[in-house]
C-alpha positions as CSV (number, residue, x, y, z in Angstrom):
1,M,61.6,96.3,123.4
2,I,61.4,95.7,119.5
3,E,61.3,99.3,119.2
4,L,64.4,99.7,121.1
5,L,66.2,97.2,119.3
6,L,65.6,99.4,115.8
7,V,66.5,102.6,117.4
8,S,70.0,101.5,118.4
9,T,70.6,99.1,115.5
10,L,69.9,102.4,113.3
11,I,72.0,104.8,115.4
12,I,75.0,102.5,115.0
13,A,74.4,102.1,111.5
14,I,74.3,106.0,111.3
15,G,77.7,106.3,113.3
16,M,79.5,103.5,110.7
17,A,78.1,105.8,108.0
18,F,79.4,108.5,109.3
19,L,82.9,106.2,110.0
20,C,82.7,105.4,106.4
21,V,82.3,108.5,104.5
22,K,85.5,109.2,103.7
23,L,86.2,105.7,102.3
24,I,83.0,105.4,100.3
25,F,83.1,109.3,98.7
26,R,87.3,109.5,98.0
27,K,89.0,107.7,95.0
28,N,91.4,105.2,97.2
29,G,90.2,106.7,100.4
30,S,91.4,105.1,103.6
31,F,91.5,105.5,107.2
32,S,94.7,107.8,107.9
33,S,97.1,105.5,110.8
34,Q,96.7,106.2,114.2
35,H,99.6,104.7,115.2
36,I,102.4,107.0,117.1
37,H,105.1,106.8,114.5
38,D,103.3,108.2,111.9
39,S,102.5,111.2,113.7
40,E,104.5,114.6,112.5
41,A,103.6,116.3,115.4
42,M,105.1,112.9,118.2
43,K,108.1,113.7,115.5
44,E,109.1,116.7,116.4
45,R,108.9,116.3,120.0
46,G,110.8,113.1,119.8
47,I,108.0,110.7,121.0
48,H,107.8,107.2,119.7
49,C,105.9,104.2,120.7
50,V,106.1,102.6,124.0
51,M,107.9,99.5,122.3
52,D,110.7,101.6,120.5
53,Q,111.7,103.4,123.6
54,D,112.0,100.5,125.4
55,R,114.3,98.9,122.2
56,E,116.1,102.2,122.8
57,M,116.7,102.2,126.7
58,R,117.9,98.2,126.5
59,A,120.4,99.1,124.0
60,K,121.6,101.9,125.7
61,S,122.0,100.1,129.1
62,R,125.8,98.0,129.6
63,F,123.8,95.3,131.1
64,A,121.4,95.3,128.0
65,V,120.2,91.8,126.8
66,N,120.7,90.7,123.1
67,E,117.0,90.5,121.7
68,R,116.0,88.8,118.6
């Protein structure tokens, strides 16, 4: 049982180290944004965040409700 716990902890630690390589070894390193509105490929296709698309569609409707 303890061996399984140690192996699991080691695997998680190695995974975290691989995730942090960019943060550790680069000056001012950071993770890139994963949001749809920050992706150039999505911008080219006209795809936005679902909240933005919903807001746009509601604004175009003559029955649209004023949002705060």
